[in-house]
BAMILO-5213 format. One record per residue: residue in one letter; x, y, z of N, C-alpha, C in turn. Coordinates in nm, 2 decimals. Layout:
<sites>
+------+--------+--------+--------+--------+---------+--------+--------+--------+--------+
| rest |  neast | nnorth |    nup | caeast | canorth |   caup |  ceast | cnorth |    cup |
+------+--------+--------+--------+--------+---------+--------+--------+--------+--------+
|    A |      X |      Y |      Z |      X |       Y |      Z |      X |      Y |      Z |
...
+------+--------+--------+--------+--------+---------+--------+--------+--------+--------+
</sites>
This chain:
<sites>
+------+--------+--------+--------+--------+---------+--------+--------+--------+--------+
| rest |  neast | nnorth |    nup | caeast | canorth |   caup |  ceast | cnorth |    cup |
+------+--------+--------+--------+--------+---------+--------+--------+--------+--------+
|    X |   0.06 |  -0.12 |  -0.01 |   0.00 |   -0.05 |  -0.01 |   0.10 |   0.12 |   0.01 |
|    X |   0.05 |   0.23 |  -0.06 |   0.17 |    0.34 |  -0.11 |   0.12 |   0.45 |   0.04 |
|    X |   0.24 |   0.47 |   0.12 |   0.21 |    0.59 |   0.24 |   0.29 |   0.69 |   0.19 |
|    X |   0.22 |   0.82 |   0.25 |   0.29 |    0.95 |   0.25 |   0.35 |   0.98 |   0.40 |
|    X |   0.49 |   0.99 |   0.35 |   0.58 |    1.06 |   0.48 |   0.53 |   1.21 |   0.52 |
|    X |   0.57 |   1.19 |   0.60 |   0.54 |    1.37 |   0.72 |   0.68 |   1.40 |   0.75 |
|    X |   0.64 |   1.54 |   0.82 |   0.80 |    1.58 |   0.88 |   0.73 |   1.52 |   1.00 |
|    X |   0.81 |   1.54 |   1.13 |   0.83 |    1.46 |   1.24 |   0.69 |   1.54 |   1.30 |
|    X |   0.61 |   1.50 |   1.38 |   0.47 |    1.54 |   1.38 |   0.41 |   1.50 |   1.56 |
|    X |   0.40 |   1.55 |   1.59 |   0.31 |    1.48 |   1.76 |   0.13 |   1.38 |   1.68 |
|    X |   0.15 |   1.30 |   1.65 |   0.03 |    1.24 |   1.66 |   0.06 |   1.07 |   1.66 |
|    X |  -0.05 |   1.05 |   1.77 |  -0.11 |    0.92 |   1.84 |  -0.23 |   0.93 |   1.86 |
|    X |  -0.28 |   0.84 |   1.81 |  -0.44 |    0.82 |   1.85 |  -0.51 |   0.68 |   1.82 |
|    X |  -0.59 |   0.64 |   1.94 |  -0.69 |    0.68 |   1.99 |  -0.60 |   0.70 |   2.17 |
|    X |  -0.66 |   0.83 |   2.18 |  -0.55 |    0.85 |   2.32 |  -0.68 |   0.87 |   2.44 |
|    X |  -0.63 |   0.90 |   2.57 |  -0.78 |    0.92 |   2.67 |  -0.73 |   1.04 |   2.73 |
|    X |  -0.92 |   1.10 |   2.70 |  -0.90 |    1.25 |   2.72 |  -0.91 |   1.25 |   2.89 |
|    X |  -0.83 |   1.22 |   2.97 |  -0.84 |    1.20 |   3.11 |  -0.87 |   1.32 |   3.16 |
|    X |  -0.96 |   1.37 |   3.23 |  -0.94 |    1.47 |   3.35 |  -0.88 |   1.46 |   3.49 |
|    X |  -0.72 |   1.57 |   3.49 |  -0.63 |    1.52 |   3.58 |  -0.71 |   1.67 |   3.69 |
|    X |  -0.70 |   1.61 |   3.84 |  -0.75 |    1.69 |   3.91 |  -0.60 |   1.69 |   4.00 |
|    X |  -0.56 |   1.81 |   4.01 |  -0.49 |    1.86 |   4.12 |  -0.51 |   1.97 |   4.23 |
|    X |  -0.46 |   2.00 |   4.33 |  -0.46 |    2.09 |   4.42 |  -0.54 |   2.01 |   4.54 |
|    X |  -0.62 |   2.10 |   4.64 |  -0.69 |    2.10 |   4.71 |  -0.87 |   2.02 |   4.68 |
|    X |  -0.92 |   1.96 |   4.77 |  -1.08 |    2.00 |   4.78 |  -1.16 |   2.10 |   4.84 |
|    X |  -1.06 |   2.17 |   4.88 |  -1.08 |    2.35 |   4.94 |  -1.09 |   2.45 |   4.78 |
|    X |  -0.94 |   2.39 |   4.76 |  -0.92 |    2.47 |   4.63 |  -0.89 |   2.39 |   4.49 |
|    X |  -0.96 |   2.32 |   4.44 |  -0.93 |    2.21 |   4.36 |  -0.95 |   2.31 |   4.23 |
|    X |  -0.88 |   2.21 |   4.12 |  -0.88 |    2.22 |   3.97 |  -0.84 |   2.13 |   3.91 |
|    X |  -0.93 |   2.12 |   3.72 |  -0.94 |    2.00 |   3.68 |  -0.90 |   2.05 |   3.53 |
|    X |  -0.83 |   1.97 |   3.50 |  -0.73 |    2.00 |   3.34 |  -0.78 |   1.87 |   3.23 |
|    X |  -0.75 |   1.84 |   3.14 |  -0.78 |    1.73 |   3.03 |  -0.62 |   1.73 |   2.97 |
|    X |  -0.58 |   1.63 |   2.95 |  -0.44 |    1.54 |   2.90 |  -0.49 |   1.44 |   2.87 |
|    X |  -0.44 |   1.47 |   2.74 |  -0.48 |    1.33 |   2.66 |  -0.32 |   1.30 |   2.69 |
|    X |  -0.18 |   1.30 |   2.68 |  -0.03 |    1.26 |   2.68 |  -0.07 |   1.21 |   2.81 |
|    X |  -0.10 |   1.06 |   2.83 |  -0.06 |    1.03 |   3.00 |  -0.08 |   0.83 |   2.97 |
|    X |  -0.02 |   0.74 |   3.03 |  -0.04 |    0.59 |   3.00 |   0.06 |   0.57 |   3.16 |
|    X |   0.08 |   0.45 |   3.10 |   0.15 |    0.38 |   3.22 |   0.31 |   0.36 |   3.13 |
|    X |   0.38 |   0.37 |   3.25 |   0.51 |    0.35 |   3.24 |   0.60 |   0.20 |   3.30 |
|    X |   0.53 |   0.17 |   3.38 |   0.59 |    0.06 |   3.44 |   0.45 |  -0.04 |   3.52 |
|    X |   0.46 |  -0.11 |   3.52 |   0.34 |   -0.24 |   3.63 |   0.41 |  -0.27 |   3.76 |
|    X |   0.56 |  -0.27 |   3.77 |   0.62 |   -0.31 |   3.89 |   0.76 |  -0.24 |   3.91 |
|    X |   0.75 |  -0.15 |   3.96 |   0.62 |   -0.07 |   4.10 |   0.49 |  -0.01 |   3.96 |
|    X |   0.40 |   0.03 |   3.98 |   0.32 |    0.10 |   3.92 |   0.34 |   0.20 |   3.92 |
|    X |   0.39 |   0.28 |   3.79 |   0.42 |    0.36 |   3.75 |   0.36 |   0.48 |   3.62 |
|    X |   0.33 |   0.63 |   3.63 |   0.28 |    0.64 |   3.53 |   0.30 |   0.80 |   3.53 |
|    X |   0.27 |   0.86 |   3.43 |   0.30 |    1.02 |   3.39 |   0.17 |   1.09 |   3.36 |
|    X |   0.25 |   1.19 |   3.30 |   0.18 |    1.32 |   3.27 |   0.27 |   1.43 |   3.17 |
|    X |   0.20 |   1.47 |   3.03 |   0.29 |    1.54 |   2.95 |   0.20 |   1.68 |   2.98 |
|    X |   0.27 |   1.79 |   3.04 |   0.19 |    1.90 |   3.07 |   0.29 |   2.02 |   3.04 |
|    X |   0.23 |   2.14 |   2.96 |   0.31 |    2.27 |   2.95 |   0.34 |   2.36 |   3.00 |
|    X |   0.41 |   2.41 |   3.10 |   0.47 |    2.49 |   3.18 |   0.37 |   2.57 |   3.20 |
|    X |   0.32 |   2.61 |   3.13 |   0.24 |    2.79 |   3.15 |   0.12 |   2.72 |   3.16 |
|    X |   0.06 |   2.57 |   3.18 |  -0.10 |    2.58 |   3.21 |  -0.07 |   2.60 |   3.37 |
|    X |  -0.17 |   2.67 |   3.42 |  -0.24 |    2.68 |   3.51 |  -0.19 |   2.56 |   3.63 |
|    X |  -0.22 |   2.44 |   3.59 |  -0.24 |    2.34 |   3.71 |  -0.02 |   2.28 |   3.71 |
|    X |   0.00 |   2.33 |   3.60 |   0.16 |    2.28 |   3.61 |   0.22 |   2.32 |   3.72 |
|    X |   0.20 |   2.45 |   3.80 |   0.29 |    2.50 |   3.91 |   0.16 |   2.40 |   4.00 |
|    X |   0.08 |   2.40 |   4.05 |  -0.02 |    2.32 |   4.14 |   0.04 |   2.22 |   4.17 |
|    X |   0.06 |   2.11 |   4.04 |   0.11 |    1.99 |   4.04 |   0.27 |   1.98 |   4.13 |
|    X |   0.36 |   2.05 |   4.04 |   0.49 |    2.13 |   4.09 |   0.52 |   2.12 |   4.25 |
|    X |   0.46 |   2.17 |   4.26 |   0.45 |    2.23 |   4.44 |   0.38 |   2.11 |   4.50 |
|    X |   0.28 |   2.05 |   4.51 |   0.22 |    2.01 |   4.55 |   0.24 |   1.87 |   4.58 |
|    X |   0.32 |   1.79 |   4.44 |   0.35 |    1.67 |   4.42 |   0.25 |   1.57 |   4.42 |
|    X |   0.18 |   1.61 |   4.38 |   0.03 |    1.52 |   4.36 |  -0.05 |   1.52 |   4.25 |
|    X |  -0.15 |   1.43 |   4.16 |  -0.24 |    1.48 |   4.10 |  -0.33 |   1.35 |   4.09 |
|    X |  -0.45 |   1.32 |   4.05 |  -0.51 |    1.23 |   4.00 |  -0.57 |   1.22 |   3.86 |
|    X |  -0.55 |   1.08 |   3.82 |  -0.62 |    1.11 |   3.68 |  -0.74 |   1.04 |   3.69 |
|    X |  -0.83 |   1.12 |   3.65 |  -1.00 |    1.06 |   3.63 |  -0.99 |   0.99 |   3.48 |
|    X |  -1.05 |   0.87 |   3.47 |  -1.08 |    0.83 |   3.35 |  -1.21 |   0.90 |   3.32 |
|    X |  -1.25 |   0.94 |   3.17 |  -1.34 |    1.03 |   3.10 |  -1.46 |   0.91 |   3.06 |
|    X |  -1.57 |   0.92 |   3.08 |  -1.69 |    0.83 |   3.01 |  -1.74 |   0.93 |   2.90 |
|    X |  -1.81 |   0.87 |   2.84 |  -1.93 |    0.94 |   2.76 |  -1.94 |   1.04 |   2.80 |
|    X |  -2.07 |   1.01 |   2.88 |  -2.08 |    1.11 |   2.97 |  -2.02 |   1.26 |   3.01 |
|    X |  -1.92 |   1.27 |   3.00 |  -1.79 |    1.34 |   3.07 |  -1.73 |   1.38 |   2.97 |
|    X |  -1.77 |   1.40 |   2.81 |  -1.69 |    1.44 |   2.71 |  -1.71 |   1.61 |   2.72 |
|    X |  -1.86 |   1.63 |   2.75 |  -1.85 |    1.77 |   2.67 |  -1.76 |   1.82 |   2.81 |
|    X |  -1.77 |   1.77 |   2.95 |  -1.68 |    1.88 |   3.06 |  -1.53 |   1.84 |   3.01 |
|    X |  -1.51 |   1.71 |   2.99 |  -1.31 |    1.76 |   2.89 |  -1.31 |   1.80 |   2.84 |
|    X |  -1.41 |   1.86 |   2.74 |  -1.36 |    1.93 |   2.61 |  -1.34 |   2.07 |   2.70 |
|    X |  -1.43 |   2.09 |   2.76 |  -1.44 |    2.22 |   2.87 |  -1.28 |   2.24 |   2.93 |
|    X |  -1.30 |   2.15 |   3.00 |  -1.16 |    2.20 |   3.10 |  -1.05 |   2.16 |   3.05 |
|    X |  -1.05 |   2.12 |   2.87 |  -0.92 |    2.13 |   2.83 |  -0.93 |   2.29 |   2.76 |
|    X |  -1.00 |   2.36 |   2.72 |  -0.99 |    2.47 |   2.65 |  -1.01 |   2.58 |   2.75 |
|    X |  -1.04 |   2.58 |   2.88 |  -1.03 |    2.70 |   2.98 |  -0.94 |   2.71 |   3.07 |
|    X |  -0.90 |   2.81 |   3.12 |  -0.80 |    2.80 |   3.21 |  -0.84 |   2.79 |   3.35 |
|    X |  -0.75 |   2.76 |   3.45 |  -0.81 |    2.73 |   3.64 |  -0.79 |   2.86 |   3.67 |
|    X |  -0.69 |   2.93 |   3.61 |  -0.67 |    3.08 |   3.64 |  -0.74 |   3.17 |   3.67 |
|    X |  -0.85 |   3.19 |   3.56 |  -0.99 |    3.25 |   3.60 |  -1.12 |   3.20 |   3.56 |
|    X |  -1.11 |   3.05 |   3.57 |  -1.27 |    3.00 |   3.58 |  -1.27 |   2.90 |   3.67 |
|    X |  -1.36 |   2.84 |   3.76 |  -1.40 |    2.75 |   3.85 |  -1.45 |   2.65 |   3.74 |
|    X |  -1.33 |   2.54 |   3.70 |  -1.43 |    2.47 |   3.59 |  -1.48 |   2.35 |   3.66 |
|    X |  -1.47 |   2.29 |   3.79 |  -1.58 |    2.23 |   3.88 |  -1.71 |   2.30 |   3.86 |
|    X |  -1.72 |   2.44 |   3.87 |  -1.89 |    2.49 |   3.89 |  -1.92 |   2.50 |   3.74 |
|    X |  -1.82 |   2.50 |   3.67 |  -1.87 |    2.55 |   3.53 |  -1.91 |   2.44 |   3.45 |
|    X |  -1.84 |   2.34 |   3.48 |  -1.87 |    2.21 |   3.43 |  -1.97 |   2.11 |   3.49 |
|    X |  -2.01 |   2.15 |   3.60 |  -2.07 |    2.08 |   3.65 |  -2.02 |   1.98 |   3.69 |
|    X |  -1.89 |   1.95 |   3.77 |  -1.83 |    1.86 |   3.83 |  -1.78 |   1.89 |   3.97 |
|    X |  -1.81 |   1.75 |   4.03 |  -1.79 |    1.78 |   4.20 |  -1.66 |   1.69 |   4.26 |
|    X |  -1.56 |   1.78 |   4.28 |  -1.41 |    1.72 |   4.39 |  -1.48 |   1.61 |   4.50 |
|    X |  -1.41 |   1.48 |   4.54 |  -1.43 |    1.43 |   4.67 |  -1.32 |   1.39 |   4.69 |
|    X |  -1.29 |   1.37 |   4.82 |  -1.17 |    1.34 |   4.88 |  -1.05 |   1.19 |   4.85 |
|    X |  -0.95 |   1.19 |   4.83 |  -0.91 |    1.09 |   4.82 |  -0.78 |   1.08 |   4.95 |
|    X |  -0.74 |   0.96 |   4.92 |  -0.59 |    0.91 |   5.02 |  -0.51 |   0.98 |   5.02 |
|    X |  -0.44 |   1.06 |   4.93 |  -0.35 |    1.14 |   4.88 |  -0.28 |   1.24 |   5.02 |
|    X |  -0.17 |   1.25 |   5.08 |  -0.13 |    1.29 |   5.18 |  -0.16 |   1.46 |   5.15 |
|    X |  -0.14 |   1.51 |   5.07 |  -0.15 |    1.65 |   5.06 |  -0.29 |   1.69 |   4.97 |
|    X |  -0.43 |   1.58 |   5.00 |  -0.51 |    1.69 |   5.00 |  -0.59 |   1.70 |   4.86 |
|    X |  -0.50 |   1.59 |   4.69 |  -0.57 |    1.64 |   4.64 |  -0.71 |   1.55 |   4.61 |
|    X |  -0.79 |   1.64 |   4.51 |  -0.91 |    1.55 |   4.50 |  -0.92 |   1.45 |   4.39 |
|    X |  -1.04 |   1.38 |   4.38 |  -1.11 |    1.30 |   4.28 |  -1.20 |   1.37 |   4.24 |
|    X |  -1.24 |   1.32 |   4.11 |  -1.36 |    1.36 |   4.04 |  -1.46 |   1.25 |   4.10 |
|    X |  -1.59 |   1.32 |   4.13 |  -1.70 |    1.22 |   4.18 |  -1.82 |   1.17 |   4.07 |
|    X |  -1.77 |   1.22 |   3.98 |  -1.84 |    1.14 |   3.85 |  -1.72 |   1.06 |   3.78 |
|    X |  -1.63 |   1.06 |   3.76 |  -1.52 |    0.95 |   3.72 |  -1.54 |   0.81 |   3.79 |
|    X |  -1.55 |   0.70 |   3.71 |  -1.57 |    0.56 |   3.74 |  -1.44 |   0.50 |   3.83 |
|    X |  -1.34 |   0.55 |   3.75 |  -1.19 |    0.53 |   3.80 |  -1.11 |   0.66 |   3.84 |
|    X |  -1.01 |   0.65 |   3.91 |  -0.95 |    0.76 |   3.94 |  -0.84 |   0.69 |   4.01 |
|    X |  -0.72 |   0.75 |   3.94 |  -0.60 |    0.66 |   3.95 |  -0.51 |   0.78 |   3.98 |
|    X |  -0.50 |   0.77 |   4.17 |  -0.38 |    0.86 |   4.25 |  -0.20 |   0.86 |   4.22 |
|    X |  -0.20 |   0.94 |   4.21 |  -0.07 |    0.97 |   4.16 |   0.05 |   1.04 |   4.26 |
|    X |   0.16 |   1.03 |   4.29 |   0.28 |    1.10 |   4.37 |   0.38 |   1.09 |   4.25 |
|    X |   0.41 |   1.28 |   4.24 |   0.51 |    1.30 |   4.16 |   0.65 |   1.27 |   4.16 |
|    X |   0.72 |   1.17 |   4.09 |   0.84 |    1.13 |   4.13 |   0.98 |   1.24 |   4.06 |
|    X |   0.97 |   1.25 |   3.93 |   1.02 |    1.34 |   3.89 |   1.01 |   1.45 |   3.76 |
|    X |   1.05 |   1.56 |   3.72 |   0.98 |    1.64 |   3.62 |   1.10 |   1.63 |   3.52 |
|    X |   1.03 |   1.61 |   3.40 |   1.17 |    1.59 |   3.29 |   1.12 |   1.66 |   3.18 |
|    X |   1.19 |   1.79 |   3.15 |   1.18 |    1.84 |   3.03 |   1.18 |   1.78 |   2.91 |
|    X |   1.09 |   1.81 |   2.83 |   1.12 |    1.76 |   2.72 |   1.11 |   1.84 |   2.57 |
|    X |   1.07 |   1.96 |   2.58 |   1.04 |    2.09 |   2.52 |   0.90 |   2.14 |   2.54 |
|    X |   0.80 |   2.16 |   2.46 |   0.66 |    2.23 |   2.46 |   0.61 |   2.18 |   2.61 |
|    X |   0.65 |   2.04 |   2.64 |   0.56 |    1.98 |   2.79 |   0.72 |   1.94 |   2.81 |
|    X |   0.68 |   1.92 |   2.97 |   0.74 |    1.86 |   3.10 |   0.65 |   1.76 |   3.15 |
|    X |   0.74 |   1.61 |   3.12 |   0.70 |    1.50 |   3.18 |   0.69 |   1.45 |   3.34 |
|    X |   0.56 |   1.46 |   3.37 |   0.58 |    1.46 |   3.54 |   0.57 |   1.33 |   3.54 |
|    X |   0.67 |   1.23 |   3.61 |   0.66 |    1.08 |   3.63 |   0.61 |   1.09 |   3.78 |
|    X |   0.52 |   0.93 |   3.79 |   0.48 |    0.94 |   3.92 |   0.46 |   0.82 |   3.92 |
|    X |   0.43 |   0.78 |   4.08 |   0.47 |    0.62 |   4.13 |   0.23 |   0.66 |   4.13 |
|    X |   0.17 |   0.49 |   4.10 |   0.07 |    0.52 |   4.11 |   0.02 |   0.49 |   4.27 |
|    X |  -0.03 |   0.55 |   4.37 |  -0.04 |    0.56 |   4.47 |  -0.15 |   0.45 |   4.56 |
|    X |  -0.23 |   0.44 |   4.45 |  -0.36 |    0.38 |   4.43 |  -0.48 |   0.40 |   4.35 |
|    X |  -0.52 |   0.34 |   4.34 |  -0.71 |    0.34 |   4.27 |  -0.86 |   0.36 |   4.32 |
|    X |  -0.90 |   0.45 |   4.29 |  -1.03 |    0.45 |   4.33 |  -1.14 |   0.39 |   4.23 |
|    X |  -1.23 |   0.27 |   4.25 |  -1.36 |    0.24 |   4.16 |  -1.47 |   0.23 |   4.24 |
|    X |  -1.54 |   0.34 |   4.10 |  -1.64 |    0.30 |   4.17 |  -1.73 |   0.15 |   4.16 |
|    X |  -1.79 |   0.11 |   4.31 |  -1.86 |    0.05 |   4.35 |  -1.92 |  -0.06 |   4.24 |
|    X |  -2.04 |   0.02 |   4.15 |  -2.08 |   -0.06 |   4.11 |  -2.07 |  -0.10 |   3.98 |
|    X |  -1.94 |  -0.09 |   3.93 |  -1.85 |   -0.17 |   3.82 |  -1.78 |  -0.25 |   3.87 |
|    X |  -1.81 |  -0.34 |   3.96 |  -1.74 |   -0.47 |   4.03 |  -1.79 |  -0.56 |   4.03 |
|    X |  -1.78 |  -0.67 |   3.99 |  -1.89 |   -0.76 |   3.96 |  -1.81 |  -0.86 |   4.11 |
|    X |  -1.93 |  -0.96 |   4.15 |  -1.96 |   -1.02 |   4.28 |  -1.79 |  -1.07 |   4.33 |
|    X |  -1.69 |  -1.06 |   4.26 |  -1.58 |   -1.13 |   4.30 |  -1.47 |  -1.02 |   4.27 |
|    X |  -1.52 |  -0.89 |   4.30 |  -1.42 |   -0.78 |   4.32 |  -1.38 |  -0.72 |   4.19 |
|    X |  -1.42 |  -0.85 |   4.08 |  -1.31 |   -0.77 |   3.93 |  -1.42 |  -0.67 |   3.89 |
|    X |  -1.29 |  -0.56 |   3.82 |  -1.33 |   -0.46 |   3.77 |  -1.40 |  -0.47 |   3.63 |
|    X |  -1.52 |  -0.43 |   3.57 |  -1.57 |   -0.49 |   3.46 |  -1.55 |  -0.33 |   3.38 |
|    X |  -1.42 |  -0.31 |   3.38 |  -1.42 |   -0.15 |   3.31 |  -1.49 |  -0.14 |   3.14 |
|    X |  -1.56 |  -0.24 |   3.11 |  -1.64 |   -0.21 |   2.92 |  -1.74 |  -0.17 |   2.99 |
|    X |  -1.78 |  -0.18 |   3.12 |  -1.92 |   -0.14 |   3.13 |  -1.94 |   0.02 |   3.18 |
|    X |  -1.78 |   0.07 |   3.20 |  -1.77 |    0.19 |   3.21 |  -1.82 |   0.33 |   3.13 |
|    X |  -1.84 |   0.27 |   2.97 |  -1.88 |    0.37 |   2.90 |  -1.77 |   0.46 |   2.87 |
|    X |  -1.63 |   0.46 |   2.87 |  -1.55 |    0.50 |   2.84 |  -1.54 |   0.56 |   2.71 |
|    X |  -1.47 |   0.69 |   2.69 |  -1.45 |    0.75 |   2.58 |  -1.32 |   0.77 |   2.50 |
|    X |  -1.27 |   0.83 |   2.39 |  -1.13 |    0.79 |   2.35 |  -1.14 |   0.94 |   2.28 |
|    X |  -1.00 |   1.01 |   2.29 |  -1.00 |    1.11 |   2.15 |  -0.92 |   1.11 |   2.05 |
|    X |  -0.92 |   1.12 |   1.97 |  -0.87 |    1.07 |   1.80 |  -0.85 |   1.20 |   1.75 |
|    X |  -0.72 |   1.32 |   1.70 |  -0.72 |    1.37 |   1.61 |  -0.83 |   1.44 |   1.57 |
|    X |  -0.85 |   1.55 |   1.69 |  -0.96 |    1.66 |   1.74 |  -1.12 |   1.60 |   1.73 |
|    X |  -1.15 |   1.45 |   1.77 |  -1.23 |    1.47 |   1.79 |  -1.26 |   1.37 |   1.90 |
|    X |  -1.40 |   1.36 |   1.98 |  -1.43 |    1.25 |   2.03 |  -1.50 |   1.12 |   2.01 |
|    X |  -1.47 |   1.00 |   2.08 |  -1.54 |    0.87 |   2.05 |  -1.57 |   0.82 |   2.16 |
|    X |  -1.67 |   0.74 |   2.15 |  -1.75 |    0.65 |   2.23 |  -1.67 |   0.52 |   2.21 |
|    X |  -1.62 |   0.45 |   2.32 |  -1.50 |    0.31 |   2.27 |  -1.68 |   0.20 |   2.27 |
|    X |  -1.63 |   0.10 |   2.16 |  -1.78 |    0.08 |   2.13 |  -1.73 |  -0.13 |   2.15 |
|    X |  -1.71 |  -0.16 |   2.01 |  -1.72 |   -0.29 |   2.00 |  -1.60 |  -0.36 |   2.03 |
|    X |  -1.64 |  -0.50 |   2.12 |  -1.50 |   -0.55 |   2.14 |  -1.47 |  -0.65 |   2.04 |
|    X |  -1.34 |  -0.64 |   2.02 |  -1.30 |   -0.69 |   1.94 |  -1.18 |  -0.81 |   1.95 |
|    X |  -1.19 |  -0.85 |   2.07 |  -1.10 |   -0.97 |   2.13 |  -1.03 |  -0.95 |   2.26 |
|    X |  -0.99 |  -1.05 |   2.32 |  -0.92 |   -1.03 |   2.46 |  -0.76 |  -1.06 |   2.44 |
|    X |  -0.68 |  -1.02 |   2.53 |  -0.56 |   -1.05 |   2.59 |  -0.54 |  -1.17 |   2.50 |
|    X |  -0.43 |  -1.21 |   2.46 |  -0.38 |   -1.33 |   2.41 |  -0.46 |  -1.40 |   2.30 |
|    X |  -0.59 |  -1.37 |   2.22 |  -0.68 |   -1.44 |   2.17 |  -0.60 |  -1.46 |   2.02 |
|    X |  -0.52 |  -1.36 |   1.98 |  -0.45 |   -1.44 |   1.85 |  -0.36 |  -1.56 |   1.85 |
|    X |  -0.32 |  -1.60 |   1.98 |  -0.21 |   -1.73 |   2.01 |  -0.27 |  -1.85 |   2.09 |
|    X |  -0.43 |  -1.80 |   2.09 |  -0.50 |   -1.92 |   2.18 |  -0.52 |  -2.00 |   2.12 |
|    X |  -0.48 |  -2.15 |   2.17 |  -0.53 |   -2.31 |   2.12 |  -0.67 |  -2.28 |   2.12 |
|    X |  -0.71 |  -2.34 |   1.96 |  -0.93 |   -2.41 |   2.02 |  -0.92 |  -2.50 |   2.09 |
|    X |  -1.02 |  -2.49 |   2.15 |  -1.04 |   -2.62 |   2.25 |  -1.07 |  -2.73 |   2.16 |
|    X |  -1.02 |  -2.82 |   2.25 |  -1.03 |   -2.96 |   2.16 |  -1.16 |  -3.02 |   2.15 |
|    X |  -1.22 |  -3.04 |   2.05 |  -1.37 |   -3.11 |   2.08 |  -1.38 |  -3.28 |   2.06 |
|    X |  -1.45 |  -3.31 |   2.14 |  -1.49 |   -3.44 |   2.15 |  -1.62 |  -3.46 |   2.07 |
|    X |  -1.58 |  -3.64 |   2.03 |  -1.71 |   -3.64 |   1.99 |  -1.85 |  -3.69 |   2.09 |
|    X |  -1.97 |  -3.64 |   2.01 |  -2.07 |   -3.69 |   2.11 |  -2.10 |  -3.82 |   2.20 |
|    X |  -2.13 |  -3.80 |   2.32 |  -2.09 |   -3.96 |   2.43 |  -2.19 |  -4.06 |   2.34 |
|    X |  -2.29 |  -4.07 |   2.28 |  -2.33 |   -4.17 |   2.20 |  -2.24 |  -4.21 |   2.09 |
|    X |  -2.18 |  -4.16 |   2.05 |  -2.08 |   -4.22 |   1.92 |  -1.93 |  -4.25 |   1.95 |
|    X |  -1.91 |  -4.20 |   2.10 |  -1.78 |   -4.23 |   2.13 |  -1.73 |  -4.39 |   2.18 |
|    X |  -1.65 |  -4.45 |   2.12 |  -1.60 |   -4.60 |   2.16 |  -1.50 |  -4.65 |   2.25 |
+------+--------+--------+--------+--------+---------+--------+--------+--------+--------+
</sites>
């Protein structure tokens, strides 16, 4: 297939339009971050990339903690608003109809009540990368909405209605295409009907 090569660009999709909370319960802030992900599973580490001029940058750098709140389709309007408005002059929680609630982070960083999953983060280091700085963080805990847990306590993440961001547009995650390892899973051995077995 023919392909065109472009100059270097920040093009990766889909990404999560994550709602990142910071500050305190008394003075909370929230911003939308698409550049986030997992760095390590053992120990569990994550990151967010922020421009130094963002209002939340100074809050997170000073307080050393933040929370990554997963965005659902129902939260997409709020995520968009929180990505284009600044906490310097707008109470984004009030304007977007969002609710901060307490977390177990020692500095008092709130989480988003409307999010089904909140990842609690303690900053490890700040790495200048150019236009953005990367905040690497230890995952200090994960808060999960009880209604998305099954009887065995397993998270049913597919029931949360999560959203994705792709090249300027938001999408609801839809059809399941497979599970991890399905491409190499051996087919179940089929036995003949009991009546025909000898």
